[in-house]
C-alpha positions in Angstrom: -143.2 81.3 47.6 -140.8 78.4 47.3 -138.3 80.0 49.7 -137.2 77.7 52.5 -138.3 74.5 50.8 -135.9 71.5 50.8 -134.6 70.3 47.4 -136.9 67.3 47.4 -139.9 69.5 48.0 -138.9 71.7 45.0 -138.7 68.5 43.0 -142.2 67.4 44.0 -143.6 70.8 43.1 -142.0 70.6 39.6 -143.2 67.1 39.0 -146.8 68.0 40.1 -146.6 71.0 37.7 -145.5 68.8 34.8 -148.3 66.3 35.5 -150.9 69.1 35.7 -149.6 70.5 32.4 -149.6 67.1 30.7 -145.9 67.3 30.0 -145.0 63.6 30.3 -141.4 64.1 28.9 -140.7 66.8 31.6 -142.3 64.5 34.3 -140.0 61.6 33.4 -136.9 63.9 33.2 -137.6 65.5 36.5 -138.3 62.2 38.3 -135.0 60.8 37.0 -133.1 63.9 38.1 -134.6 63.8 41.6 -133.6 60.1 41.8 -130.0 61.0 40.8 -130.0 63.6 43.5 -131.1 61.1 46.1 -128.5 58.6 44.9 -125.7 61.2 45.2 -126.6 61.5 48.8 -126.5 57.7 49.2 -130.3 57.5 49.7 -130.7 54.6 47.3 -134.2 53.7 48.5 -135.5 57.2 47.7 -133.5 57.2 44.4 -135.1 53.9 43.3 -138.6 55.0 44.1 -138.2 58.0 41.7 -136.5 55.9 39.0 -139.4 53.4 39.2 -141.9 56.2 38.9 -140.1 57.5 35.8 -140.0 54.0 34.3 -143.7 53.5 34.8 -144.5 56.9 33.3 -142.3 56.4 30.2 -143.2 52.7 29.5 -146.5 53.4 27.5 -144.8 55.9 25.3 -142.1 53.8 23.6 -139.8 56.8 23.6 -136.3 55.1 23.0 -134.1 57.8 24.6 -136.0 58.2 27.8 -136.7 54.4 28.1 -133.0 53.7 27.8 -132.1 56.4 30.3 -134.7 55.0 32.8 -133.2 51.5 32.4 -129.7 52.7 33.0 -130.6 54.8 36.1 -132.8 52.1 37.6 -130.0 49.5 37.2 -127.5 51.9 38.8 -129.9 52.5 41.8 -130.5 48.7 42.2 -126.7 48.4 42.5 -126.7 51.0 45.2 -129.2 48.8 47.1 -126.9 45.8 46.8 -129.2 44.1 44.2 -126.6 43.4 41.6 -128.3 40.4 40.1 -131.5 42.4 39.5 -129.5 45.2 38.0 -127.7 42.9 35.6 -130.9 41.1 34.6 -132.8 44.4 34.0 -130.0 45.8 31.8 -129.4 42.6 29.8 -133.2 42.4 29.1 -133.3 46.1 28.2 -130.2 46.3 25.9 -132.5 46.2 22.8 -133.9 49.6 23.9 -130.5 51.0 23.1 -130.7 49.9 19.4 -129.8 52.9 17.3 -128.1 54.8 20.1 -125.1 52.5 20.6 -122.1 54.6 21.7 -124.3 57.3 23.1 -123.9 58.5 26.7 -126.7 56.4 28.1 -125.5 53.3 26.3 -122.0 53.7 27.7 -123.3 54.2 31.2 -125.4 51.1 30.8 -122.3 49.1 29.9 -120.6 50.6 32.9 -123.4 49.5 35.2 -123.3 46.0 33.7 -119.6 45.8 34.4 -120.1 47.0 38.0 -122.9 44.5 38.5 -120.7 41.7 37.4 -118.0 42.9 39.8 -120.5 42.8 42.6 -121.4 39.2 41.6 -117.8 38.1 41.4 -118.0 37.6 37.6 -114.7 39.4 37.1 -113.8 38.2 33.6 -117.2 39.2 32.3 -116.9 42.5 34.2 -113.7 43.2 32.4 -115.3 42.7 29.0 -118.2 45.1 29.8 -115.8 47.7 31.3 -113.6 47.5 28.2 -116.6 48.0 26.0 -117.7 51.0 28.1 -114.3 52.6 28.0 -114.0 52.2 24.2 -117.4 54.0 23.9 -116.5 56.6 26.5 -113.2 57.6 24.7 -115.2 58.5 21.6 -117.4 61.0 23.6 -116.6 64.4 24.9 -117.4 63.4 28.5 -114.4 63.0 30.8 -116.6 61.7 33.6 -117.5 58.7 31.4 -113.8 57.9 30.8 -113.0 58.2 34.5 -115.9 56.0 35.5 -115.1 53.3 33.0 -111.5 53.3 34.0 -112.4 53.0 37.6 -114.5 49.8 37.1 -112.0 48.4 34.7 -109.2 48.9 37.2 -111.0 46.8 39.7 -111.8 44.1 37.2 -108.1 44.0 36.1 -106.9 43.8 39.7 -109.2 40.9 40.4 -108.0 38.8 37.5 -104.4 39.5 38.5 -103.3 42.3 36.1 -102.0 44.6 38.9 -99.9 47.0 36.9 -102.6 47.5 34.3 -105.1 48.0 37.1 -103.0 50.7 38.8 -102.5 52.5 35.5 -106.2 52.5 34.8 -107.0 53.8 38.3 -104.4 56.5 38.1 -105.7 57.7 34.8 -109.2 57.8 36.3 -108.0 59.7 39.3 -106.1 62.2 37.2 -109.2 62.8 35.1 -111.5 63.3 38.1 -109.0 65.7 39.8 -108.7 67.8 36.6 -112.4 68.3 36.7 -112.7 68.8 40.5 -115.1 65.9 40.3 -115.0 65.0 44.0 -117.5 62.2 43.9 -115.4 60.4 41.3 -112.1 61.3 43.2 -113.7 59.6 46.2 -114.8 56.4 44.4 -111.5 56.1 42.5 -109.6 56.2 45.8 -112.0 53.6 47.2 -111.1 51.3 44.2 -107.3 52.0 44.8 -107.9 50.9 48.5 -109.3 47.6 47.4 -106.5 47.0 44.9 -103.9 47.8 47.6 -105.6 45.5 50.1 -106.0 42.7 47.6 -102.3 42.8 46.6 -100.7 44.0 49.8 -99.5 47.3 48.4 -97.9 50.0 50.6 -99.0 53.6 50.9 -97.7 55.9 48.1 -94.3 57.6 48.6 -94.7 60.6 50.9 -97.8 59.3 52.7 -97.7 58.8 56.5 -100.5 56.2 56.3 -99.6 52.8 57.7 -100.7 51.0 54.5 -102.0 51.5 51.0 -105.6 50.8 51.9 -105.6 53.2 54.8 -104.1 56.0 52.6 -106.7 55.6 49.9 -109.7 55.2 52.2 -108.7 58.3 54.1 -108.3 60.1 50.8 -111.7 58.8 49.6 -113.4 60.2 52.8 -111.6 63.5 52.5 -112.8 63.9 48.9 -116.3 63.0 49.9 -116.3 65.6 52.7 -116.0 68.3 50.1 -119.6 67.6 49.0 -122.4 69.3 51.1 -124.6 66.7 52.8 -122.3 63.8 52.0 -122.7 60.7 54.1 -119.9 58.1 53.7 -121.1 54.6 53.0 -121.0 52.5 56.2 -119.0 49.8 54.5 -116.2 52.2 53.8 -116.0 53.1 57.5 -116.1 49.5 58.4 -113.3 48.7 55.9 -111.1 51.6 57.3 -111.7 50.3 60.8 -110.5 46.8 59.9 -107.5 48.2 58.0 -106.5 50.3 61.0 -106.9 47.3 63.3 -104.6 45.2 61.0 
């Protein structure tokens, strides 16, 4: 009966079934997973709507794990909408919800999002501190994607405070980790960070590249990695940046 339905329609059916069965835990989990799917496709408005639904559902329960997960995902989706200050405030206020689960995956991800929010706000030294804390936690967990993500944000923070060699080393480790996992979303975002580092510090394209500059090489690589994902829509600001780099 479900044949021909779009993914979001499948998601609605599952959430309705969870509500009808009184399975609040399943309802929250499904809503968050649907939000993540929308976020992956760069539909941050749709993602935030589902994350807010999950937060409203879990709030009366006091369940620490799901509450912390909702906070982290909502912060990430606020960032996707360009609301870095709101994301930072939400996570700083919600950090006590992670008590007892410090070092767990959701806690590390929350630290990553805090670091990213600070980067968006131009608070680069604070971003470096959050990113270093996230990386320390990520290295203790068996999740290569956490290490790659923490390194990516740390690389950008290091580049902005003038530590170029350390930034490039962190970004390269992040890229190697993402490539080893065929994690194309992360490959794409690491190349985007490398493009910013190259632009900020006037770096050339890597040896063997026929690109006219470092930013062009890495932005083209970012878009090529993204194109490996079905339904991928490149962020408009990436295309704008590539256009400006080509013009220069």
